[in-house]
mmCIF file of the N, C-alpha and C atoms, coordinates in Angstrom:
data_MODEL
# 
_entry.id   MODEL 
# 
loop_
_atom_site.group_PDB 
_atom_site.id 
_atom_site.type_symbol 
_atom_site.label_atom_id 
_atom_site.label_alt_id 
_atom_site.label_comp_id 
_atom_site.label_asym_id 
_atom_site.label_entity_id 
_atom_site.label_seq_id 
_atom_site.pdbx_PDB_ins_code 
_atom_site.Cartn_x 
_atom_site.Cartn_y 
_atom_site.Cartn_z 
_atom_site.occupancy 
_atom_site.B_iso_or_equiv 
_atom_site.pdbx_formal_charge 
_atom_site.auth_seq_id 
_atom_site.auth_comp_id 
_atom_site.auth_asym_id 
_atom_site.auth_atom_id 
_atom_site.pdbx_PDB_model_num 
ATOM 1   N N  . MET A 1 1  ? -13.261 -6.041  -13.501 1.00 0.00 ? 1  MET A N  1 
ATOM 2   C CA . MET A 1 1  ? -13.406 -4.821  -12.735 1.00 0.00 ? 1  MET A CA 1 
ATOM 3   C C  . MET A 1 1  ? -12.358 -4.781  -11.637 1.00 0.00 ? 1  MET A C  1 
ATOM 4   N N  . GLN A 1 2  ? -11.736 -3.633  -11.442 1.00 0.00 ? 2  GLN A N  1 
ATOM 5   C CA . GLN A 1 2  ? -10.724 -3.454  -10.415 1.00 0.00 ? 2  GLN A CA 1 
ATOM 6   C C  . GLN A 1 2  ? -11.360 -3.319  -9.045  1.00 0.00 ? 2  GLN A C  1 
ATOM 7   N N  . ALA A 1 3  ? -10.733 -3.954  -8.055  1.00 0.00 ? 3  ALA A N  1 
ATOM 8   C CA . ALA A 1 3  ? -11.176 -3.764  -6.681  1.00 0.00 ? 3  ALA A CA 1 
ATOM 9   C C  . ALA A 1 3  ? -10.698 -2.393  -6.209  1.00 0.00 ? 3  ALA A C  1 
ATOM 10  N N  . LEU A 1 4  ? -11.563 -1.679  -5.537  1.00 0.00 ? 4  LEU A N  1 
ATOM 11  C CA . LEU A 1 4  ? -11.202 -0.362  -5.029  1.00 0.00 ? 4  LEU A CA 1 
ATOM 12  C C  . LEU A 1 4  ? -10.828 -0.486  -3.558  1.00 0.00 ? 4  LEU A C  1 
ATOM 13  N N  . VAL A 1 5  ? -9.869  0.315   -3.149  1.00 0.00 ? 5  VAL A N  1 
ATOM 14  C CA . VAL A 1 5  ? -9.349  0.229   -1.791  1.00 0.00 ? 5  VAL A CA 1 
ATOM 15  C C  . VAL A 1 5  ? -9.408  1.605   -1.126  1.00 0.00 ? 5  VAL A C  1 
ATOM 16  N N  . PRO A 1 6  ? -9.829  1.665   0.131   1.00 0.00 ? 6  PRO A N  1 
ATOM 17  C CA . PRO A 1 6  ? -9.880  2.949   0.833   1.00 0.00 ? 6  PRO A CA 1 
ATOM 18  C C  . PRO A 1 6  ? -8.491  3.550   1.051   1.00 0.00 ? 6  PRO A C  1 
ATOM 19  N N  . ASP A 1 7  ? -8.452  4.867   1.196   1.00 0.00 ? 7  ASP A N  1 
ATOM 20  C CA . ASP A 1 7  ? -7.195  5.576   1.447   1.00 0.00 ? 7  ASP A CA 1 
ATOM 21  C C  . ASP A 1 7  ? -6.482  5.055   2.684   1.00 0.00 ? 7  ASP A C  1 
ATOM 22  N N  . ALA A 1 8  ? -7.243  4.674   3.705   1.00 0.00 ? 8  ALA A N  1 
ATOM 23  C CA . ALA A 1 8  ? -6.630  4.180   4.942   1.00 0.00 ? 8  ALA A CA 1 
ATOM 24  C C  . ALA A 1 8  ? -5.797  2.928   4.673   1.00 0.00 ? 8  ALA A C  1 
ATOM 25  N N  . CYS A 1 9  ? -6.272  2.047   3.805   1.00 0.00 ? 9  CYS A N  1 
ATOM 26  C CA . CYS A 1 9  ? -5.516  0.841   3.448   1.00 0.00 ? 9  CYS A CA 1 
ATOM 27  C C  . CYS A 1 9  ? -4.244  1.219   2.694   1.00 0.00 ? 9  CYS A C  1 
ATOM 28  N N  . LEU A 1 10 ? -4.362  2.161   1.783   1.00 0.00 ? 10 LEU A N  1 
ATOM 29  C CA . LEU A 1 10 ? -3.197  2.582   1.004   1.00 0.00 ? 10 LEU A CA 1 
ATOM 30  C C  . LEU A 1 10 ? -2.150  3.253   1.882   1.00 0.00 ? 10 LEU A C  1 
ATOM 31  N N  . ALA A 1 11 ? -2.604  4.049   2.834   1.00 0.00 ? 11 ALA A N  1 
ATOM 32  C CA . ALA A 1 11 ? -1.662  4.700   3.755   1.00 0.00 ? 11 ALA A CA 1 
ATOM 33  C C  . ALA A 1 11 ? -0.937  3.662   4.590   1.00 0.00 ? 11 ALA A C  1 
ATOM 34  N N  . SER A 1 12 ? -1.662  2.663   5.068   1.00 0.00 ? 12 SER A N  1 
ATOM 35  C CA . SER A 1 12 ? -1.035  1.593   5.849   1.00 0.00 ? 12 SER A CA 1 
ATOM 36  C C  . SER A 1 12 ? -0.041  0.813   4.997   1.00 0.00 ? 12 SER A C  1 
ATOM 37  N N  . ALA A 1 13 ? -0.426  0.495   3.779   1.00 0.00 ? 13 ALA A N  1 
ATOM 38  C CA . ALA A 1 13 ? 0.456   -0.255  2.878   1.00 0.00 ? 13 ALA A CA 1 
ATOM 39  C C  . ALA A 1 13 ? 1.733   0.533   2.609   1.00 0.00 ? 13 ALA A C  1 
ATOM 40  N N  . ALA A 1 14 ? 1.585   1.808   2.315   1.00 0.00 ? 14 ALA A N  1 
ATOM 41  C CA . ALA A 1 14 ? 2.753   2.641   2.020   1.00 0.00 ? 14 ALA A CA 1 
ATOM 42  C C  . ALA A 1 14 ? 3.663   2.756   3.240   1.00 0.00 ? 14 ALA A C  1 
ATOM 43  N N  . SER A 1 15 ? 3.073   2.900   4.409   1.00 0.00 ? 15 SER A N  1 
ATOM 44  C CA . SER A 1 15 ? 3.842   3.031   5.639   1.00 0.00 ? 15 SER A CA 1 
ATOM 45  C C  . SER A 1 15 ? 4.598   1.742   5.964   1.00 0.00 ? 15 SER A C  1 
ATOM 46  N N  . LEU A 1 16 ? 3.919   0.617   5.856   1.00 0.00 ? 16 LEU A N  1 
ATOM 47  C CA . LEU A 1 16 ? 4.566   -0.670  6.145   1.00 0.00 ? 16 LEU A CA 1 
ATOM 48  C C  . LEU A 1 16 ? 5.667   -0.970  5.135   1.00 0.00 ? 16 LEU A C  1 
ATOM 49  N N  . PHE A 1 17 ? 5.416   -0.671  3.857   1.00 0.00 ? 17 PHE A N  1 
ATOM 50  C CA . PHE A 1 17 ? 6.447   -0.890  2.847   1.00 0.00 ? 17 PHE A CA 1 
ATOM 51  C C  . PHE A 1 17 ? 7.636   0.028   3.086   1.00 0.00 ? 17 PHE A C  1 
ATOM 52  N N  . ALA A 1 18 ? 7.375   1.294   3.401   1.00 0.00 ? 18 ALA A N  1 
ATOM 53  C CA . ALA A 1 18 ? 8.466   2.239   3.640   1.00 0.00 ? 18 ALA A CA 1 
ATOM 54  C C  . ALA A 1 18 ? 9.323   1.790   4.817   1.00 0.00 ? 18 ALA A C  1 
ATOM 55  N N  . ALA A 1 19 ? 8.688   1.282   5.857   1.00 0.00 ? 19 ALA A N  1 
ATOM 56  C CA . ALA A 1 19 ? 9.442   0.796   7.018   1.00 0.00 ? 19 ALA A CA 1 
ATOM 57  C C  . ALA A 1 19 ? 10.316  -0.387  6.633   1.00 0.00 ? 19 ALA A C  1 
ATOM 58  N N  . LEU A 1 20 ? 9.773   -1.304  5.851   1.00 0.00 ? 20 LEU A N  1 
ATOM 59  C CA . LEU A 1 20 ? 10.545  -2.470  5.424   1.00 0.00 ? 20 LEU A CA 1 
ATOM 60  C C  . LEU A 1 20 ? 11.662  -2.076  4.465   1.00 0.00 ? 20 LEU A C  1 
ATOM 61  N N  . HIS A 1 21 ? 11.385  -1.141  3.594   1.00 0.00 ? 21 HIS A N  1 
ATOM 62  C CA . HIS A 1 21 ? 12.386  -0.686  2.630   1.00 0.00 ? 21 HIS A CA 1 
ATOM 63  C C  . HIS A 1 21 ? 13.542  0.030   3.342   1.00 0.00 ? 21 HIS A C  1 
ATOM 64  N N  . ALA A 1 22 ? 13.212  0.846   4.332   1.00 0.00 ? 22 ALA A N  1 
ATOM 65  C CA . ALA A 1 22 ? 14.228  1.599   5.067   1.00 0.00 ? 22 ALA A CA 1 
ATOM 66  C C  . ALA A 1 22 ? 15.013  0.729   6.036   1.00 0.00 ? 22 ALA A C  1 
ATOM 67  N N  . ASP A 1 23 ? 14.350  -0.287  6.581   1.00 0.00 ? 23 ASP A N  1 
ATOM 68  C CA . ASP A 1 23 ? 14.971  -1.138  7.593   1.00 0.00 ? 23 ASP A CA 1 
ATOM 69  C C  . ASP A 1 23 ? 14.474  -2.574  7.388   1.00 0.00 ? 23 ASP A C  1 
ATOM 70  N N  . PRO A 1 24 ? 15.107  -3.321  6.471   1.00 0.00 ? 24 PRO A N  1 
ATOM 71  C CA . PRO A 1 24 ? 14.627  -4.663  6.114   1.00 0.00 ? 24 PRO A CA 1 
ATOM 72  C C  . PRO A 1 24 ? 14.918  -5.709  7.200   1.00 0.00 ? 24 PRO A C  1 
ATOM 73  N N  . THR A 1 25 ? 14.179  -5.602  8.304   1.00 0.00 ? 25 THR A N  1 
ATOM 74  C CA . THR A 1 25 ? 14.343  -6.542  9.406   1.00 0.00 ? 25 THR A CA 1 
ATOM 75  C C  . THR A 1 25 ? 13.231  -7.584  9.381   1.00 0.00 ? 25 THR A C  1 
ATOM 76  N N  . LEU A 1 26 ? 13.441  -8.649  10.126  1.00 0.00 ? 26 LEU A N  1 
ATOM 77  C CA . LEU A 1 26 ? 12.416  -9.680  10.244  1.00 0.00 ? 26 LEU A CA 1 
ATOM 78  C C  . LEU A 1 26 ? 11.152  -9.109  10.888  1.00 0.00 ? 26 LEU A C  1 
ATOM 79  N N  . ASP A 1 27 ? 11.301  -8.239  11.866  1.00 0.00 ? 27 ASP A N  1 
ATOM 80  C CA . ASP A 1 27 ? 10.135  -7.619  12.512  1.00 0.00 ? 27 ASP A CA 1 
ATOM 81  C C  . ASP A 1 27 ? 9.287   -6.831  11.517  1.00 0.00 ? 27 ASP A C  1 
ATOM 82  N N  . ASN A 1 28 ? 9.938   -6.025  10.687  1.00 0.00 ? 28 ASN A N  1 
ATOM 83  C CA . ASN A 1 28 ? 9.194   -5.250  9.687   1.00 0.00 ? 28 ASN A CA 1 
ATOM 84  C C  . ASN A 1 28 ? 8.544   -6.157  8.646   1.00 0.00 ? 28 ASN A C  1 
ATOM 85  N N  . ALA A 1 29 ? 9.234   -7.210  8.252   1.00 0.00 ? 29 ALA A N  1 
ATOM 86  C CA . ALA A 1 29 ? 8.661   -8.158  7.294   1.00 0.00 ? 29 ALA A CA 1 
ATOM 87  C C  . ALA A 1 29 ? 7.454   -8.875  7.898   1.00 0.00 ? 29 ALA A C  1 
ATOM 88  N N  . GLU A 1 30 ? 7.557   -9.245  9.168   1.00 0.00 ? 30 GLU A N  1 
ATOM 89  C CA . GLU A 1 30 ? 6.436   -9.924  9.829   1.00 0.00 ? 30 GLU A CA 1 
ATOM 90  C C  . GLU A 1 30 ? 5.241   -8.998  9.994   1.00 0.00 ? 30 GLU A C  1 
ATOM 91  N N  . ARG A 1 31 ? 5.488   -7.712  10.309  1.00 0.00 ? 31 ARG A N  1 
ATOM 92  C CA . ARG A 1 31 ? 4.379   -6.751  10.414  1.00 0.00 ? 31 ARG A CA 1 
ATOM 93  C C  . ARG A 1 31 ? 3.631   -6.653  9.091   1.00 0.00 ? 31 ARG A C  1 
ATOM 94  N N  . LEU A 1 32 ? 4.390   -6.546  7.998   1.00 0.00 ? 32 LEU A N  1 
ATOM 95  C CA . LEU A 1 32 ? 3.764   -6.457  6.679   1.00 0.00 ? 32 LEU A CA 1 
ATOM 96  C C  . LEU A 1 32 ? 3.010   -7.739  6.353   1.00 0.00 ? 32 LEU A C  1 
ATOM 97  N N  . ALA A 1 33 ? 3.607   -8.886  6.622   1.00 0.00 ? 33 ALA A N  1 
ATOM 98  C CA . ALA A 1 33 ? 2.951   -10.166 6.330   1.00 0.00 ? 33 ALA A CA 1 
ATOM 99  C C  . ALA A 1 33 ? 1.664   -10.335 7.136   1.00 0.00 ? 33 ALA A C  1 
ATOM 100 N N  . GLN A 1 34 ? 1.691   -9.967  8.406   1.00 0.00 ? 34 GLN A N  1 
ATOM 101 C CA . GLN A 1 34 ? 0.487   -10.074 9.233   1.00 0.00 ? 34 GLN A CA 1 
ATOM 102 C C  . GLN A 1 34 ? -0.590  -9.128  8.735   1.00 0.00 ? 34 GLN A C  1 
ATOM 103 N N  . TRP A 1 35 ? -0.199  -7.925  8.365   1.00 0.00 ? 35 TRP A N  1 
ATOM 104 C CA . TRP A 1 35 ? -1.164  -6.964  7.860   1.00 0.00 ? 35 TRP A CA 1 
ATOM 105 C C  . TRP A 1 35 ? -1.788  -7.469  6.556   1.00 0.00 ? 35 TRP A C  1 
ATOM 106 N N  . LEU A 1 36 ? -0.965  -8.034  5.680   1.00 0.00 ? 36 LEU A N  1 
ATOM 107 C CA . LEU A 1 36 ? -1.484  -8.555  4.411   1.00 0.00 ? 36 LEU A CA 1 
ATOM 108 C C  . LEU A 1 36 ? -2.532  -9.638  4.637   1.00 0.00 ? 36 LEU A C  1 
ATOM 109 N N  . GLY A 1 37 ? -2.339  -10.461 5.650   1.00 0.00 ? 37 GLY A N  1 
ATOM 110 C CA . GLY A 1 37 ? -3.273  -11.548 5.912   1.00 0.00 ? 37 GLY A CA 1 
ATOM 111 C C  . GLY A 1 37 ? -4.539  -11.133 6.642   1.00 0.00 ? 37 GLY A C  1 
ATOM 112 N N  . ALA A 1 38 ? -4.589  -9.914  7.121   1.00 0.00 ? 38 ALA A N  1 
ATOM 113 C CA . ALA A 1 38 ? -5.725  -9.471  7.932   1.00 0.00 ? 38 ALA A CA 1 
ATOM 114 C C  . ALA A 1 38 ? -6.964  -9.095  7.121   1.00 0.00 ? 38 ALA A C  1 
ATOM 115 N N  . ASP A 1 39 ? -6.796  -8.767  5.853   1.00 0.00 ? 39 ASP A N  1 
ATOM 116 C CA . ASP A 1 39 ? -7.931  -8.300  5.044   1.00 0.00 ? 39 ASP A CA 1 
ATOM 117 C C  . ASP A 1 39 ? -7.583  -8.508  3.575   1.00 0.00 ? 39 ASP A C  1 
ATOM 118 N N  . ALA A 1 40 ? -8.538  -8.986  2.813   1.00 0.00 ? 40 ALA A N  1 
ATOM 119 C CA . ALA A 1 40 ? -8.297  -9.254  1.391   1.00 0.00 ? 40 ALA A CA 1 
ATOM 120 C C  . ALA A 1 40 ? -7.911  -7.997  0.611   1.00 0.00 ? 40 ALA A C  1 
ATOM 121 N N  . ARG A 1 41 ? -8.362  -6.826  1.068   1.00 0.00 ? 41 ARG A N  1 
ATOM 122 C CA . ARG A 1 41 ? -8.042  -5.583  0.365   1.00 0.00 ? 41 ARG A CA 1 
ATOM 123 C C  . ARG A 1 41 ? -6.597  -5.158  0.545   1.00 0.00 ? 41 ARG A C  1 
ATOM 124 N N  . HIS A 1 42 ? -5.926  -5.710  1.539   1.00 0.00 ? 42 HIS A N  1 
ATOM 125 C CA . HIS A 1 42 ? -4.561  -5.287  1.831   1.00 0.00 ? 42 HIS A CA 1 
ATOM 126 C C  . HIS A 1 42 ? -3.580  -5.636  0.714   1.00 0.00 ? 42 HIS A C  1 
ATOM 127 N N  . ALA A 1 43 ? -3.750  -6.774  0.080   1.00 0.00 ? 43 ALA A N  1 
ATOM 128 C CA . ALA A 1 43 ? -2.853  -7.141  -1.033  1.00 0.00 ? 43 ALA A CA 1 
ATOM 129 C C  . ALA A 1 43 ? -3.001  -6.146  -2.182  1.00 0.00 ? 43 ALA A C  1 
ATOM 130 N N  . ARG A 1 44 ? -4.226  -5.752  -2.480  1.00 0.00 ? 44 ARG A N  1 
ATOM 131 C CA . ARG A 1 44 ? -4.465  -4.771  -3.542  1.00 0.00 ? 44 ARG A CA 1 
ATOM 132 C C  . ARG A 1 44 ? -3.898  -3.411  -3.143  1.00 0.00 ? 44 ARG A C  1 
ATOM 133 N N  . ALA A 1 45 ? -4.051  -3.056  -1.870  1.00 0.00 ? 45 ALA A N  1 
ATOM 134 C CA . ALA A 1 45 ? -3.507  -1.782  -1.391  1.00 0.00 ? 45 ALA A CA 1 
ATOM 135 C C  . ALA A 1 45 ? -1.994  -1.753  -1.534  1.00 0.00 ? 45 ALA A C  1 
ATOM 136 N N  . LEU A 1 46 ? -1.334  -2.856  -1.191  1.00 0.00 ? 46 LEU A N  1 
ATOM 137 C CA . LEU A 1 46 ? 0.118   -2.914  -1.334  1.00 0.00 ? 46 LEU A CA 1 
ATOM 138 C C  . LEU A 1 46 ? 0.514   -2.833  -2.804  1.00 0.00 ? 46 LEU A C  1 
ATOM 139 N N  . ASP A 1 47 ? -0.229  -3.497  -3.662  1.00 0.00 ? 47 ASP A N  1 
ATOM 140 C CA . ASP A 1 47 ? 0.043   -3.439  -5.100  1.00 0.00 ? 47 ASP A CA 1 
ATOM 141 C C  . ASP A 1 47 ? -0.033  -1.998  -5.603  1.00 0.00 ? 47 ASP A C  1 
ATOM 142 N N  . ILE A 1 48 ? -1.064  -1.285  -5.204  1.00 0.00 ? 48 ILE A N  1 
ATOM 143 C CA . ILE A 1 48 ? -1.220  0.111   -5.630  1.00 0.00 ? 48 ILE A CA 1 
ATOM 144 C C  . ILE A 1 48 ? -0.101  0.977   -5.056  1.00 0.00 ? 48 ILE A C  1 
ATOM 145 N N  . ALA A 1 49 ? 0.189   0.801   -3.767  1.00 0.00 ? 49 ALA A N  1 
ATOM 146 C CA . ALA A 1 49 ? 1.243   1.597   -3.126  1.00 0.00 ? 49 ALA A CA 1 
ATOM 147 C C  . ALA A 1 49 ? 2.596   1.356   -3.798  1.00 0.00 ? 49 ALA A C  1 
ATOM 148 N N  . LEU A 1 50 ? 2.902   0.109   -4.120  1.00 0.00 ? 50 LEU A N  1 
ATOM 149 C CA . LEU A 1 50 ? 4.175   -0.202  -4.779  1.00 0.00 ? 50 LEU A CA 1 
ATOM 150 C C  . LEU A 1 50 ? 4.218   0.350   -6.199  1.00 0.00 ? 50 LEU A C  1 
ATOM 151 N N  . THR A 1 51 ? 3.092   0.314   -6.889  1.00 0.00 ? 51 THR A N  1 
ATOM 152 C CA . THR A 1 51 ? 3.035   0.877   -8.239  1.00 0.00 ? 51 THR A CA 1 
ATOM 153 C C  . THR A 1 51 ? 3.282   2.378   -8.190  1.00 0.00 ? 51 THR A C  1 
ATOM 154 N N  . GLU A 1 52 ? 2.596   3.060   -7.263  1.00 0.00 ? 52 GLU A N  1 
ATOM 155 C CA . GLU A 1 52 ? 2.799   4.502   -7.124  1.00 0.00 ? 52 GLU A CA 1 
ATOM 156 C C  . GLU A 1 52 ? 4.244   4.818   -6.742  1.00 0.00 ? 52 GLU A C  1 
ATOM 157 N N  . TRP A 1 53 ? 4.793   4.053   -5.807  1.00 0.00 ? 53 TRP A N  1 
ATOM 158 C CA . TRP A 1 53 ? 6.180   4.260   -5.371  1.00 0.00 ? 53 TRP A CA 1 
ATOM 159 C C  . TRP A 1 53 ? 7.132   4.103   -6.560  1.00 0.00 ? 53 TRP A C  1 
ATOM 160 N N  . GLY A 1 54 ? 6.939   3.041   -7.347  1.00 0.00 ? 54 GLY A N  1 
ATOM 161 C CA . GLY A 1 54 ? 7.796   2.807   -8.503  1.00 0.00 ? 54 GLY A CA 1 
ATOM 162 C C  . GLY A 1 54 ? 7.698   3.906   -9.544  1.00 0.00 ? 54 GLY A C  1 
ATOM 163 N N  . LEU A 1 55 ? 6.494   4.382   -9.792  1.00 0.00 ? 55 LEU A N  1 
ATOM 164 C CA . LEU A 1 55 ? 6.311   5.453   -10.770 1.00 0.00 ? 55 LEU A CA 1 
ATOM 165 C C  . LEU A 1 55 ? 6.956   6.750   -10.289 1.00 0.00 ? 55 LEU A C  1 
ATOM 166 N N  . VAL A 1 56 ? 6.793   7.063   -9.029  1.00 0.00 ? 56 VAL A N  1 
ATOM 167 C CA . VAL A 1 56 ? 7.402   8.278   -8.488  1.00 0.00 ? 56 VAL A CA 1 
ATOM 168 C C  . VAL A 1 56 ? 8.919   8.165   -8.543  1.00 0.00 ? 56 VAL A C  1 
ATOM 169 N N  . ARG A 1 57 ? 9.460   7.022   -8.125  1.00 0.00 ? 57 ARG A N  1 
ATOM 170 C CA . ARG A 1 57 ? 10.916  6.832   -8.112  1.00 0.00 ? 57 ARG A CA 1 
ATOM 171 C C  . ARG A 1 57 ? 11.515  6.877   -9.516  1.00 0.00 ? 57 ARG A C  1 
ATOM 172 N N  . SER A 1 58 ? 10.743  6.465   -10.510 1.00 0.00 ? 58 SER A N  1 
ATOM 173 C CA . SER A 1 58 ? 11.256  6.456   -11.881 1.00 0.00 ? 58 SER A CA 1 
ATOM 174 C C  . SER A 1 58 ? 11.152  7.819   -12.559 1.00 0.00 ? 58 SER A C  1 
ATOM 175 N N  . GLY A 1 59 ? 10.427  8.740   -11.927 1.00 0.00 ? 59 GLY A N  1 
ATOM 176 C CA . GLY A 1 59 ? 10.217  10.043  -12.534 1.00 0.00 ? 59 GLY A CA 1 
ATOM 177 C C  . GLY A 1 59 ? 9.116   10.034  -13.577 1.00 0.00 ? 59 GLY A C  1 
ATOM 178 N N  . HIS A 1 60 ? 8.366   8.968   -13.666 1.00 0.00 ? 60 HIS A N  1 
ATOM 179 C CA . HIS A 1 60 ? 7.282   8.841   -14.639 1.00 0.00 ? 60 HIS A CA 1 
ATOM 180 C C  . HIS A 1 60 ? 6.191   9.870   -14.346 1.00 0.00 ? 60 HIS A C  1 
ATOM 181 N N  . PRO A 1 61 ? 5.708   10.547  -15.380 1.00 0.00 ? 61 PRO A N  1 
ATOM 182 C CA . PRO A 1 61 ? 4.630   11.529  -15.167 1.00 0.00 ? 61 PRO A CA 1 
ATOM 183 C C  . PRO A 1 61 ? 3.283   10.820  -15.000 1.00 0.00 ? 61 PRO A C  1 
ATOM 184 N N  . ALA A 1 62 ? 3.099   10.188  -13.864 1.00 0.00 ? 62 ALA A N  1 
ATOM 185 C CA . ALA A 1 62 ? 1.912   9.359   -13.630 1.00 0.00 ? 62 ALA A CA 1 
ATOM 186 C C  . ALA A 1 62 ? 0.692   10.155  -13.206 1.00 0.00 ? 62 ALA A C  1 
ATOM 187 N N  . GLY A 1 63 ? 0.823   11.438  -13.038 1.00 0.00 ? 63 GLY A N  1 
ATOM 188 C CA . GLY A 1 63 ? -0.296  12.227  -12.560 1.00 0.00 ? 63 GLY A CA 1 
ATOM 189 C C  . GLY A 1 63 ? -0.191  12.421  -11.065 1.00 0.00 ? 63 GLY A C  1 
ATOM 190 N N  . GLU A 1 64 ? -1.273  12.775  -10.472 1.00 0.00 ? 64 GLU A N  1 
ATOM 191 C CA . GLU A 1 64 ? -1.301  13.050  -9.035  1.00 0.00 ? 64 GLU A CA 1 
ATOM 192 C C  . GLU A 1 64 ? -1.197  11.757  -8.250  1.00 0.00 ? 64 GLU A C  1 
ATOM 193 N N  . PRO A 1 65 ? -0.459  11.784  -7.129  1.00 0.00 ? 65 PRO A N  1 
ATOM 194 C CA . PRO A 1 65 ? -0.473  10.617  -6.244  1.00 0.00 ? 65 PRO A CA 1 
ATOM 195 C C  . PRO A 1 65 ? -1.909  10.332  -5.830  1.00 0.00 ? 65 PRO A C  1 
ATOM 196 N N  . GLY A 1 66 ? -2.261  9.089   -5.834  1.00 0.00 ? 66 GLY A N  1 
ATOM 197 C CA . GLY A 1 66 ? -3.620  8.714   -5.477  1.00 0.00 ? 66 GLY A CA 1 
ATOM 198 C C  . GLY A 1 66 ? -4.513  8.455   -6.671  1.00 0.00 ? 66 GLY A C  1 
ATOM 199 N N  . ASP A 1 67 ? -4.022  8.655   -7.887  1.00 0.00 ? 67 ASP A N  1 
ATOM 200 C CA . ASP A 1 67 ? -4.849  8.416   -9.073  1.00 0.00 ? 67 ASP A CA 1 
ATOM 201 C C  . ASP A 1 67 ? -5.318  6.966   -9.167  1.00 0.00 ? 67 ASP A C  1 
ATOM 202 N N  . LEU A 1 68 ? -4.549  6.036   -8.612  1.00 0.00 ? 68 LEU A N  1 
ATOM 203 C CA . LEU A 1 68 ? -4.906  4.630   -8.681  1.00 0.00 ? 68 LEU A CA 1 
ATOM 204 C C  . LEU A 1 68 ? -5.779  4.194   -7.520  1.00 0.00 ? 68 LEU A C  1 
ATOM 205 N N  . ARG A 1 69 ? -6.108  5.110   -6.644  1.00 0.00 ? 69 ARG A N  1 
ATOM 206 C CA . ARG A 1 69 ? -6.816  4.775   -5.419  1.00 0.00 ? 69 ARG A CA 1 
ATOM 207 C C  . ARG A 1 69 ? -8.329  4.785   -5.596  1.00 0.00 ? 69 ARG A C  1 
ATOM 208 N N  . GLY A 1 70 ? -8.974  4.043   -4.738  1.00 0.00 ? 70 GLY A N  1 
ATOM 209 C CA . GLY A 1 70 ? -10.427 3.977   -4.746  1.00 0.00 ? 70 GLY A CA 1 
ATOM 210 C C  . GLY A 1 70 ? -11.039 4.987   -3.787  1.00 0.00 ? 70 GLY A C  1 
ATOM 211 N N  . PRO A 1 71 ? -12.237 4.696   -3.299  1.00 0.00 ? 71 PRO A N  1 
ATOM 212 C CA . PRO A 1 71 ? -12.943 5.635   -2.420  1.00 0.00 ? 71 PRO A CA 1 
ATOM 213 C C  . PRO A 1 71 ? -12.295 5.741   -1.057  1.00 0.00 ? 71 PRO A C  1 
ATOM 214 N N  . ARG A 1 72 ? -12.509 6.869   -0.416  1.00 0.00 ? 72 ARG A N  1 
ATOM 215 C CA . ARG A 1 72 ? -12.029 7.036   0.955   1.00 0.00 ? 72 ARG A CA 1 
ATOM 216 C C  . ARG A 1 72 ? -12.865 6.186   1.884   1.00 0.00 ? 72 ARG A C  1 
ATOM 217 N N  . GLY A 1 73 ? -12.281 5.827   2.986   1.00 0.00 ? 73 GLY A N  1 
ATOM 218 C CA . GLY A 1 73 ? -13.021 5.054   3.969   1.00 0.00 ? 73 GLY A CA 1 
ATOM 219 C C  . GLY A 1 73 ? -12.082 4.296   4.868   1.00 0.00 ? 73 GLY A C  1 
ATOM 220 N N  . SER A 1 74 ? -12.662 3.502   5.743   1.00 0.00 ? 74 SER A N  1 
ATOM 221 C CA . SER A 1 74 ? -11.816 2.770   6.678   1.00 0.00 ? 74 SER A CA 1 
ATOM 222 C C  . SER A 1 74 ? -11.235 1.541   5.991   1.00 0.00 ? 74 SER A C  1 
ATOM 223 N N  . CYS A 1 75 ? -10.112 1.116   6.506   1.00 0.00 ? 75 CYS A N  1 
ATOM 224 C CA . CYS A 1 75 ? -9.398  0.003   5.912   1.00 0.00 ? 75 CYS A CA 1 
ATOM 225 C C  . CYS A 1 75 ? -9.947  -1.324  6.391   1.00 0.00 ? 75 CYS A C  1 
ATOM 226 N N  . GLY A 1 76 ? -10.263 -1.440  7.637   1.00 0.00 ? 76 GLY A N  1 
ATOM 227 C CA . GLY A 1 76 ? -10.727 -2.695  8.202   1.00 0.00 ? 76 GLY A CA 1 
ATOM 228 C C  . GLY A 1 76 ? -9.601  -3.686  8.346   1.00 0.00 ? 76 GLY A C  1 
ATOM 229 N N  . GLY A 1 77 ? -9.726  -4.568  9.264   1.00 0.00 ? 77 GLY A N  1 
ATOM 230 C CA . GLY A 1 77 ? -8.736  -5.620  9.439   1.00 0.00 ? 77 GLY A CA 1 
ATOM 231 C C  . GLY A 1 77 ? -7.380  -5.140  9.874   1.00 0.00 ? 77 GLY A C  1 
ATOM 232 N N  . GLY A 1 78 ? -7.245  -3.940  10.358  1.00 0.00 ? 78 GLY A N  1 
ATOM 233 C CA . GLY A 1 78 ? -5.960  -3.485  10.878  1.00 0.00 ? 78 GLY A CA 1 
ATOM 234 C C  . GLY A 1 78 ? -5.470  -2.304  10.193  1.00 0.00 ? 78 GLY A C  1 
# 
C-alpha cells in the first residue's frame, strides 16, 4: 500500500526542490536535507514532487498535477 502525503508536504517538497534546482547552493541543500529528516512523510513527498516535475518537464500526458497526491492536511515536522 502506498503512503499518502498531505498537500502541504508536497508543496514544501516542490518548493525546496525548486530552490535547490534554481540555485544549487550548500544552504539550499542543507534546508532540503533538514526538512527530509524532520518527518518520515517528507521523503515520500519529495519522491512524488520529483515524479510530477519529471513528467511535466518531459511533456508526458500524466493527467492533472496532484494525481499522485494523497489527502489534504497538515504536513507536520516542518
